[in-house]
N, C-alpha and C positions, 0 to 999 in steps of 0.2 A: 391284400387283394385277392379277390376271388378265385378259387382253383377250378370251379366249374366254369363250363363254357356259356352259362347264363348267369348273369349277376342277380342276387337277390336284394333288391332294394326297398327299403320300407318309407312311404312317405308319411310325415305328421303333419297333418294339414286340416282347415277347415273344408266343407262341402261346398259344391254350388249344384243345385239342380239342374240348371240348364248344361251342366258339363264342360263349361269352358273354363274353368279356373280352379284353383284348390286341388282337393284329393283327386276329383276325377280326371282333372288335367293331368297331374302327375303321372296317373296309372296308364293313361294313354301315351305321356311322353315316354314312360318307361317301356313301355310295349312296343313303341316304335324304334327303339333302341334293342331291342331284343332283349330287355331285361324281366325278370318274375317280378313284378309289382305288389307290394302289402301296403295296407292303409291303415293308420290310428286316426281316429277322428278328434280334433280337438275343440271343434264348434260347428254347429251346425246352424248353416247359413240359409236365410231366405231371401236368394237373389235371382237377377236375370240380366240380361244384357243392358239393361236401363238402371240398376244399381241395388243396392242393398237395402231390403225391407227390415229384416230384424235378425238379431243373433242370438243363438241359444248355446250357453256353454254348459256342457254336461258337468257333474261332480268330480274334482280331480281325482278321488279314488277311484272313480270309472275309469278315467284315461290311465291311471296307473294299472289299473288290471288288464286295460289294453295293450300296453306297451310290454307287460311282462307276460303275457299271454304269447306275444310274438317271440321276444327274446328267450325265453325259457324252452322254446321249440325249435326254433329257425335260426340257422348260421345268416345273420345279415351282412351283406359285403357292403354297401353303402345306405345312408340315411339320409333324406332331404326334410328339411325342417321349413314349414310355411307358417302359416295363419296359427299364431297363439293367442292373440286376443287380451289374456290379462295375466296379472303378474304370478297369480298361482300357479296359471298352466306353465308359464316360463319356466317356474322353480321345480314343478315336477318334472317337466322334461329335461331340464338341465340335472337335476339330480337322476334320472333313469341313466342318462347318457354319460354320467361320469364311472356308472356301473357297467355300462353295457356298450362302451364306445367301439362302434364297427370301424373298420381301415379307412370309410369315406365318410364325412359328415360336411354337409352343403346347407347352409342357412340363406335363406331367401327371407331376408327380415320384411315380412309382409306388413306395412304400416298404412299405406292408403292403396284402395282398388284401383283400376284403371279409371273408373265411373267418379272417383274423387271421396268416396265415401272411407271413413278412419276405420280400421279395421285392428287398431291396436292402441291401448289406453296409455296415458301416460306413466303409470306404475310400472306396467310390461316394458315399458321402453326403456325405463331404468335397469330391470330386472336381466333384460336381454344382454349385458354385459358379461355375466360370469357364463353364459350360453356361447357367446361369441370365443370364450378361452378355449372353448373345446372343439370349435370348427376347424375344418381345413380352407374352406373357402365361404364367403360371404358375399351375396350378388345382390347388392342395392341398386335400385334405379337413382335417377338424379334428385329426387325429392326425399328419397329415404336417405342417400347418402349424407346428405344435409344435414337430418337428424343426426345420424351417426357420429356425424364430425362435432355437432354440439355435444352429444354425450361425452365426445372424448375431449372436449373443452377448446375447439376450433372452429365454433360457428362462422360461416361467412366466408371459409376459403373456396378457391378455386375448385375445379373437380379433381386434378390428379394430386394436388396437394391435402385435401380432403380425404382421398382414399389413403394417400400413403399415411395420414395419421391415425386413421382407423385400423389401418394395418399393423402400425408399430405398437399402438395402443393395446392390441387383443393379440398380438402374433398370429395374425390370419393374412391369408390371401385375399384380396376383393377384386372383385368382376365390378366396375363402375359401368352400368348398362346405358348407352346412349339413345334409347328410345324415345325419351321424351325431349330430345335435341331437336333442333331443325337442319336443313343441310340436305344435300343427294345422298349421302351416306349415313349408315346407323353404326357408331362407332363405342365398341365396348372395349374398355381399357382393363388388362389386369396388371395389378399393382400388388408388390409385396413391400415388407418393411425399408428394403433398400431402394425403392422407385418402381418406376415402370417395367414390367417384365415385358408386355407385349400388347399391343394394339390389334384388335379383330375387327376387320372393317368389312361392311356388305351395304348393297346398295339399298337406300331407304324405299320401302315399299311403300304405294300410295295407297292405301286401305285404312278404313278407320275401324276395322275389325282386329283389334288388338287386344281382345280380353283373355288375360291368362298367359300372356306372352311370358310374365316373368317367371310365374309357376313352371311352366313348360321347359324353360330354357335351363332353371335350376335343376330339375330331377333329370334332364337331359345329361346336363353334364356329370351329375352324380354316377348316372348310369353307365356313361362311358368311361369315366375314370376308374372305377371298380374294374373295368375291363382292360382300358388302354394303359393305367398306370402312370400315365402323364397329363399333366394338367392342361399343355397348351393344345396337345393332340385332342382331348376330351372337349375343350372348350371351343376350339375350332370346328369341330364336328358339328357339335351342339349348336353354334351359330350359323353353319351352313344348313343346317335341317331348320332352324327356327324361320328362317329366309324364305324357305321354299312354302313352309306351313302359312306364312304371312301372305305369299303370293296365292295360294289357294283359298284363302280366306274368304273372299267375297263369294265364290261359288258356292258355298256351304248354305247359305240364305238362312241361319240360326238366327233367330230373334229380329226385333225393330230397334234396337240399339247397337251398342257397341259389343259386335259379336265376336266371335270365338276363332281361333286361328283353325288351320286344317293340319290335325296330328298324323293323318295318314297321307299326306300328299308324297313325300318322298318313297313311301312303301308302294303307293300306286302308280308311281313313276318307275318304279324298278318291275312290276309285274308285268306280263303278256297281257295285251290286250285280251279281255274276255270272248271267248267263242261260244255264241250261246247252242249254237248247231252242235258242237263238240261236248257240251255239257248234256242235251238232249241225248246224242249217243252214248254218252256214259252211262244216263239214267236208264238206258233200255239194255245194258249189257246183258243181263240176265236173259231178256226174251231174246238176244240175239245167240245167246251161247245154246239155249232151247232149239232156236231155229235151226244151225248149222247140225246140229244133233239130231235133227228127226227123220225118221225112217226114209221119207220122201227124198231128201237131198244125200243120205248116206246111200241109198239105193242109186240115185242118179249118178254118184260120182264113181261108185264101184263097178257100174253097169248091170247090176241085178234087179234094178226097178220094173216090174210088170208094165209093157206096153199099154195094156188097156187101161192100168191106172195112170201112166203118162199121159194118154189119150184125153182122159177125164180132167185132168189138171190143165191142159191146153184148152180145152172146152170153154172151162170156165175161165181162162185167162182170156179169150174172146170176148166173151161179155165183160168182162171187166177193163180190158182195153179201150173197148167202144164208148164205155162210161169215161173213162179215165181222158181219153181225148178230148172230149167234151169240156173237162173241166180245166184243162191245160189251155184249151181255145178262151175259155172264160177269163181265165189268167191273164192272157196275151191282151184281151181287150180291155182290161182292168190297168194294164202297165202302159208305158212309153218307152221310147228308145231302145235299146239293147236288150233292156228284161223284156220288152214285148217280142221283139224279134226272136228272142231265145224262147219263151212260151210257144210262141206260134211253130217255131220249126219242131219243137217237141211235140206239139200235137199233130201235125203232119205226119210225123215218123211214127207215132203211136197211131194213127190211123192206116198207114201203110203197113205195120207189123199185124193189126188186127184183120186187115185184107188178105194178107199173104198166109197167114197161120194155117187156115185150113189146106191150102193148098200147099204148102211145104210139107207139113207133118198129119194134118190130117185127111187130106185126101178127101174133102169133101163130107167126111163122115162127123156125126156128133153136131149137125150143124143144128138139129132142135131140141139140142139138150136144154133143159130148163135151167134158170140159175140157181145156182146151190144157196141154201141159206147164209153159208160162211160168206160167199161172194155178194150176196146182197146187204148183208150186215156190213162188210167193208166199205161198198157203194154208198150205202144210207150214211155212214160218218162223212164220206166225201161230199154228200149231197148236203148234209148239215154245215159243214165247213162252209161250203159256198152260200150258203143262206145268209150266213152271219154278214155278208158283205164286205168282209175285210180280205184284202188281197194277202195280208200277212197270214193269216187264219189260215185261208187254202191255200197257200204256198208251203205253208208249214205240214199240212195235212197231206200233200201229194208228193213230199220229198221223200220219204221212207221208201217209196217205189223205187226212186232213182237211188238212193243210198244201200238199201238193204240187196237189191238185186247186184248192184256193182260189188259190194262186200262178199256176197255170197261167191261171184267169179274169183276174187282173190283167195278165198277158200278153197275152192274146187280145183284150181289149178288147171293143166292143161292136157287134156284126155288124147290118149294116141289116135290116128286115123281110125283103126277099126274099133273103135268104142261104139256101142249102140248110141250113147247119146253125145258124139264127141261134136256135132254142130251146136248142140243146144246149151253145152258147156262152153263151148268157144264163145257162143252170142252172150253169155254172163261174164266172160272176161275180156270182152271185145274193148280195146283202148279208147274207142269211139265213146263207147256207152259208159265210161270211166270219166272221161272228159265232160261228158254231159251231165253226169251226177254232180260232179265238182263244179261245174257251172251253177246247177240248180241251188247245190248248197250255198254258194257265194250270194246268189240273190236272197236266198231266204235268210242268210246272215244280215245282209243289207236291212232287209225288213224289220228284223228283231232288234239290231241295233237303234233303229228309228222310234221302234214303238215305246209306248210307255209301258211301266210294268204291269198294269191289268191286261193290255192288249200282249203283252210278251208271254203272262201266264196264260192265255187263251191260245197262243201259239204253241206254247210248251206242251199243253193237252191236246192239241189238235195232232202233233206229231206223235206222241207218244201212243196214242191208240191206234193209227195205222201200223205201228212197228209190230202192235201185237196183233193186229189182222194180218201181216205178211206171216207171222208164224201161223195162224190160225189156217191160211190159204195153203200154205206147204202142207200142213197136217190133213186138209181136208180130204184129198183123195185117196190116202191109204185108209182113213177112218172111214171114208164112204165104201171102199172095197171090202171091209169086212164088218162093217156094221148091217144089223138088220134093219132091212129096206123100211122106210117109214111110209105113210099113205102118199100117194103120188102127188097130192096138191099141198101137201102140209109144208108151210113155211116159205112158199113161192113169192118172191118180189121181183117186179120188173127192174131190168138194170137201168 
């Protein structure tokens, strides 16, 4: 068995360009069970969810080159053998397996596709007998078990009797799969030469999307056995995983015939729900680092910021807040219920802040300061977001003002009462504003979750650019104080 935490599993199988069966399904199944999947192609199959159109079998010399290329270089912990197709292919794989037998060998005797197409010719079926002698586990469905029992000289036997005959004939474990049966449950019976070892039962899932179930179950069992070291544990886990994959099959909407199972369903169940706003926040991590390290915020934190520079910042903040209030009010008019109430309250708070800012800090000065180009650029982005007509895009565009300021508050900490900017630092870290930021984030998250990918992409970009504008806004006053003055009218844009 594998001494590494990740089993290295080789699939020897045919292909499925729609990805639901064969080699492609095996690789998905191996990955779903945390294995490292490798693949050797036995046949190129032109098929889709309606059936097989044609099969091309490459020269067996090339097949052997593929097999040797893997085994000459990689330690193989398990091999799953699927579609072989012709007798020469079966014999070539059997010869290779005699020389390079890994600890785990699972053979899924692919003879008939779910669509009913024959995938193994008569000569190949006869040649399979020698291959079975090298296997640990064979995983036939009911029709395939009938064929194997016929090869063993016992055609027409009941399921368990047929499985025991196959197990005794080739000294192999047989998992007689019950997917083709009727009834409320799907029962897979594990049989040895001595009789029934165990029956694995699961609810029968009401779906017609069962393409590739046999491929997927066998490769899952091989992967798990390479790690678990116990066939019952491995098969039980693979069976539970397959049941969940069948439950998720219809939602995939792949093809218009017998569609595939959802190989990623169990993995998706285990993952936390994606947070779009958190991903956007992580996306601008570099911008945030630059923001908190900019001279304006460093000076604000340590109290060395020039009051004149701070006053210039406040004057531009008034311009910004007056326009920002209008966009929040627009969002309120586009929303309903609690969302509308939140945006309306935020707009009112923004208007109050803009009105009181001159009195509290500017004392009436700077009332005639023109809109700086940086402020104008930021506001232009908000106007463009509003012009999109999308509540989601506009909400994403206004969110950075909430989140960046609340985050800056956590970074600045608490200033002592004698600090020259103690009141402003306290405003950044106000718990009420942190709650408003969280509420705005939750509303944007809801809108992002409901959006289609195109809309979500526009929301992502609408968020990213204001985060960059927030940095530019903090850089603006110190840059303006040290830069050579530009012509008075240059770059002026109305807020």
